[in-house]
C-alpha positions in Angstrom: -6.3 7.5 26.6 -4.6 6.5 29.8 -1.6 4.1 29.5 -1.5 3.3 33.2 -0.9 -0.5 33.5 0.7 -1.0 30.0 4.1 -0.3 31.6 3.6 -2.9 34.2 7.3 -3.3 35.1 8.1 0.4 35.0 10.3 0.3 31.9 10.2 4.0 31.9 12.8 3.9 34.7 15.1 2.3 32.1 14.7 5.0 29.5 16.5 8.3 29.5 14.8 11.7 29.4 15.2 12.1 25.7 13.7 8.7 24.9 10.7 9.4 27.1 10.2 12.8 25.6 10.3 11.4 22.0 7.9 8.6 22.9 5.5 11.0 24.5 5.7 13.4 21.6 4.8 10.6 19.1 2.1 9.2 21.4 0.4 12.6 21.7 0.6 13.1 17.9 -0.8 9.6 17.2 -3.7 10.3 19.6 -4.5 13.6 18.1 -3.8 13.2 14.4 -3.9 9.5 13.5 -6.4 7.6 15.7 -9.4 9.9 14.8 -8.9 9.3 11.1 -7.3 5.9 10.6 -10.6 3.8 10.8 -12.1 5.9 8.0 -9.0 5.4 5.8 -9.0 1.7 6.5 -12.6 1.4 5.4 -11.9 3.5 2.3 -8.7 1.6 1.5 -6.6 4.8 1.4 -3.4 5.8 3.0 -3.6 9.1 5.0 -1.2 11.0 2.8 -2.0 14.2 4.7 0.1 12.9 7.5 3.3 12.6 5.5 4.5 16.3 5.8 3.8 16.2 9.6 5.8 13.0 10.0 8.7 14.6 8.0 8.5 17.7 10.1 8.5 15.7 13.4 11.6 13.7 12.2 10.1 10.2 12.0 11.8 9.3 8.7 15.3 7.9 9.1 15.2 9.0 12.7 18.3 6.9 13.7 20.4 8.2 10.8 22.9 11.1 11.1 21.9 14.7 11.4 24.3 15.7 8.7 21.8 14.2 6.2 18.8 16.0 7.6 17.8 13.2 10.0 17.2 13.2 13.7 20.3 11.2 14.8 18.4 9.4 17.5 19.5 6.2 19.2 17.9 2.9 18.3 15.7 2.7 21.4 14.2 6.1 20.6 13.7 4.9 17.0 12.0 1.8 18.3 9.6 3.8 20.5 8.6 5.8 17.4 7.7 2.5 15.7 5.8 1.3 18.7 3.6 4.4 18.9 2.9 4.5 15.2 1.8 0.9 15.1 -0.4 1.5 18.1 -2.4 3.4 15.6 -2.1 1.1 12.6 0.4 -1.3 11.0 0.0 0.5 7.7 1.3 3.8 9.2 4.3 2.1 10.8 5.0 0.2 7.5 5.1 3.5 5.6 7.7 4.9 8.0 9.6 1.6 8.2 10.0 1.3 4.4 11.0 5.0 4.0 13.5 4.7 6.9 14.9 1.2 7.0 14.4 0.0 3.4 15.1 3.2 1.4 17.1 5.6 3.5 19.2 3.0 5.2 20.5 1.3 2.0 21.3 4.7 0.5 23.1 5.6 3.7 24.9 2.2 4.1 25.7 1.3 0.5 25.4 4.6 -1.4 28.0 7.1 -2.6 28.3 10.4 -0.8 26.7 12.1 -3.7 23.7 9.7 -3.5 23.4 10.4 0.2 23.5 14.1 -0.2 21.0 14.0 -3.1 18.4 11.7 -1.6 18.5 11.5 2.2 17.5 15.1 3.0 14.5 14.9 0.6 13.4 11.5 2.0 13.8 12.8 5.6 11.3 15.6 5.1 8.9 13.4 3.1 9.4 15.6 0.0 10.3 12.4 -1.7 8.7 9.0 -1.0 10.6 5.7 -1.5 9.8 2.0 -1.9 12.0 -1.2 -1.7 11.8 -3.8 -4.5 13.1 -7.2 -3.5 10.2 -9.6 -3.3 9.0 -11.0 -6.7 5.8 -12.8 -7.7 7.6 -16.2 -7.4 10.3 -15.4 -4.9 9.5 -14.3 -1.4 11.1 -16.3 1.4 13.9 -17.2 -1.2 14.9 -13.8 -2.5 18.1 -15.2 -3.9 16.0 -16.8 -6.6 15.0 -13.4 -8.1 14.9 -13.1 -11.9 15.0 -9.3 -12.2 18.1 -8.5 -14.3 20.3 -5.4 -14.7 22.5 -5.3 -17.8 25.1 -2.7 -18.6 24.7 -0.8 -21.8 27.3 1.9 -22.3 26.9 4.4 -19.5 23.5 3.0 -18.4 22.0 0.0 -16.7 18.9 -1.6 -18.3 16.5 -3.3 -15.8 13.9 -5.8 -16.5 11.7 -7.7 -14.0 8.7 -7.5 -11.6 8.4 -6.9 -7.9 5.5 -7.8 -5.7 3.9 -6.7 -2.4 5.7 -3.4 -2.5 4.7 -1.0 0.3 4.5 2.7 -0.9 4.9 1.5 -4.5 2.2 3.5 -6.1 3.1 6.7 -4.4 6.9 6.4 -4.5 9.1 8.9 -6.3 12.1 6.6 -6.0 12.6 2.8 -5.7 15.5 0.8 -4.4 15.5 -2.1 -6.8 17.5 -5.3 -6.3 18.5 -7.2 -9.4 21.1 -9.7 -10.7 23.9 -8.3 -12.9 25.2 -11.8 -13.8 23.7 -15.2 -14.4 20.4 -16.0 -12.7 22.2 -18.7 -10.7 24.7 -16.2 -9.4 23.4 -14.9 -6.1 26.6 -13.0 -5.6 25.7 -10.7 -8.5 22.8 -9.1 -6.7 23.2 -5.3 -6.6 21.0 -2.5 -5.5 19.9 0.4 -7.8 18.2 3.8 -7.3 15.4 3.9 -9.8 13.3 7.1 -10.2 9.8 5.9 -10.7 9.1 8.4 -13.5 11.5 6.7 -15.9 10.2 5.1 -19.1 9.2 1.4 -18.7 8.6 1.7 -14.9 5.0 1.1 -13.8 3.3 0.5 -10.4 -0.2 -0.9 -10.0 -2.2 -1.3 -6.7 -2.5 -4.8 -5.3 -6.2 -5.7 -5.6 -8.3 -7.8 -3.2 -6.4 -7.3 0.1 -8.2 -8.1 3.3 -5.3 -6.7 5.4 -3.3 -3.5 5.6 -6.2 -1.7 3.9 -4.8 1.7 4.9 -1.5 0.9 3.2 -0.3 1.4 -0.4 0.7 -2.1 -1.6 1.7 -2.5 -5.2 3.3 -4.6 -8.0 6.2 -3.0 -9.8 7.0 -3.8 -13.4 10.3 -2.8 -15.1 10.5 -3.1 -18.9 13.8 -1.9 -20.3 14.1 0.8 -17.7 17.3 2.7 -18.3 19.1 4.4 -15.4 22.5 6.2 -15.3 25.5 4.1 -14.3 25.9 6.3 -11.2 22.5 5.0 -9.9 24.1 1.8 -8.8 24.5 1.6 -5.1 28.3 1.0 -5.1 28.5 -0.7 -1.7 26.0 -3.5 -2.5 27.1 -7.0 -3.5 25.3 -10.3 -3.0 22.2 -11.2 -1.0 23.8 -10.0 2.2 23.1 -6.4 1.2 19.3 -6.5 1.0 19.3 -8.8 4.0 21.0 -6.1 6.0 18.2 -3.8 5.1 15.6 -6.3 6.2 17.3 -6.6 9.5 16.8 -2.9 10.0 13.2 -3.2 9.1 12.6 -6.2 11.2 14.0 -4.4 14.2 11.4 -1.7 13.8 8.6 -4.3 13.4 9.6 -5.9 16.7 8.8 -2.6 18.4 5.8 -1.8 16.3 4.1 -5.1 17.0 4.3 -4.3 20.7 2.5 -1.0 20.0 -0.4 -2.9 18.3 -0.7 -5.2 21.2 -0.7 -2.3 23.7 -3.5 -0.6 21.7 -5.6 -3.8 21.8 -4.9 -4.3 25.5 -6.0 -0.8 26.5 -9.1 -1.1 24.3 -10.0 -4.3 26.1 -9.5 -3.0 29.6 -11.5 0.2 28.9 -14.3 -1.7 27.2 -14.5 -4.4 29.8 -14.8 -1.8 32.6 -17.6 -0.1 30.9 -19.6 -3.0 29.4 -22.3 -4.0 31.8 -24.0 -7.5 31.5 -26.3 -9.8 33.4 -26.5 -8.8 37.0 -25.3 -5.2 36.4 -21.6 -5.8 36.9 -18.9 -4.9 34.2 -17.5 -7.8 32.2 -14.1 -6.8 33.6 -15.3 -8.4 36.9 -15.7 -11.9 35.3 -13.1 -14.5 35.5 -12.9 -15.3 31.8 -12.2 -11.7 30.8 -9.7 -11.2 33.6 -7.8 -14.2 32.4 -7.7 -12.7 28.9 -6.5 -9.4 30.2 -3.8 -11.0 32.4 -2.5 -13.1 29.5 -2.3 -10.0 27.3 -0.5 -7.9 30.0 2.0 -10.7 30.7 3.0 -11.3 27.1 3.1 -7.5 26.3 5.4 -7.0 29.3 7.8 -9.8 28.1 7.8 -8.3 24.6 8.6 -4.8 25.9 11.6 -6.1 27.9 12.8 -8.0 24.8 12.6 -4.9 22.7 14.4 -2.7 25.1 17.3 -5.2 25.5 17.4 -5.6 21.7 17.6 -1.8 21.3 20.4 -1.4 23.8 22.3 -4.2 22.0 21.8 -2.5 18.7 23.2 0.7 20.1 26.1 -1.2 21.6 26.9 -2.9 18.3 26.3 -6.4 19.8 23.0 -7.2 18.1 23.0 -10.0 15.5 20.4 -10.6 12.8 19.3 -13.7 14.7 18.4 -11.6 17.7 16.1 -9.6 15.5 14.6 -12.8 14.2 13.7 -13.9 17.7 12.2 -10.5 18.6 10.2 -10.2 15.3 8.9 -13.8 15.6 7.9 -13.5 19.2 6.5 -10.0 19.3 4.4 -10.3 16.2 3.0 -13.6 17.4 2.2 -12.0 20.8 0.5 -9.1 19.0 -1.6 -11.5 16.9 -2.8 -13.3 20.0 -3.6 -10.1 21.8 -5.6 -8.7 18.9 -7.5 -11.9 18.6 -8.4 -12.1 22.3 -9.2 -8.4 22.4 -11.6 -8.8 19.5 -13.3 -11.7 21.3 -13.6 -9.7 24.5 -15.4 -6.9 22.6 -18.0 -9.3 21.4 -20.1 -8.1 18.4 -18.7 -4.6 18.8 -15.3 -6.0 18.1 -16.0 -6.2 14.3 -16.8 -2.5 14.1 -14.3 0.0 12.6 -14.8 2.3 15.6 -12.8 -0.2 17.6 -9.2 -1.0 16.7 -8.8 -4.6 17.6 -10.1 -6.3 14.5 -8.3 -3.9 12.3 -5.1 -4.7 14.2 -6.0 -8.4 14.0 -6.3 -8.3 10.2 -3.2 -6.1 9.7 -1.0 -8.3 11.9 -1.7 -11.3 9.7 0.3 -9.5 7.1 3.0 -8.5 9.6 3.2 -12.2 10.6 4.1 -13.0 7.0 6.2 -10.1 5.7 9.8 -9.3 6.4 10.4 -13.0 6.9 7.5 -15.3 7.7 7.1 -16.6 11.3 8.3 -20.0 10.0 11.4 -18.6 8.3 12.5 -16.9 11.5 12.0 -20.2 13.3 14.4 -21.8 10.8 16.9 -18.9 11.3 16.9 -19.5 15.0 17.1 -23.3 14.6 20.1 -22.9 12.3 21.8 -20.6 14.8 21.0 -22.9 17.7 22.1 -26.2 16.0 24.6 -25.0 13.4 22.5 -27.0 10.8 20.5 -25.3 8.1 17.0 -26.7 7.3 15.7 -24.2 4.8 15.0 -26.7 2.0 
């Protein structure tokens, strides 16, 4: 598939040779290995597990973490480009890598002991071990501080009880990063992170039934009933709600890039289809005003989102990025991708509902991306708070 026209402002001129090489490597792999099979997996509601060893070998997992732990040690722009290309195929594939990287490997790297880093990061980097992140609960999503999962000390062990909901990779995970309160339920400051091996007694994961989105993704509910873990499984650097929120900032950063990839995929599908779909007087629908307006609108919004991502990535590498910057990018770019997917599906007409085309699959997936990792409205409130200095979350 040609990508001429998706880089309308020649952003490649702002990338270095390594960033372009990594982007092109992932792009070629997605074209050859993912796009031919992802529609089938979506219809069958299965995650393409056969891709996991390949992704590990190519260095996708924890790609922006240090090489000393078996990771690629890339900068954050290169990491973002990986997320872009993966979600060009499917949000479920990018979600798998995002969770493994930003929500499992990152907290172990940022908050774990050196022993924990040495034990887990190399295995997670290769895909030998799969991880999940347990923060959201059945009754607490946008307000994670209300969680009721508890961790109580008992001698040399911690005992965990609670439930987590909407957990990507949950049913296939070997290890979970679980967030729980170690004090009173009203004490948000007592939130700590724990490494929980999923084979422990009392730990169970069940598939989320009835999904109409992210069908090629493993989404689960976790239940912990008197799950005992060693004292050393506590992530020692965690403390309070700020710890899991730092993890979410990492994941939202990747989503900001990934959403652009989904929009790019829809745009290219629209252009190619419109040029080849002949109607009425024998002219392609690409030569009609209504379809050209659709294409122009998509191209404009994608270009703005690309510029936003690139600047965000440079700020992250410089250390000047704030969580609120990520909120703006996640909020804008996912909304852009939703609109592009919707307009692309409409341009494709009846064919747009078929699995052989990607736009409706992206459209359904992006409705989940619009909601998870902070809903669109929550990010609006984060930005409003930052702009005015006045919180309005209640």
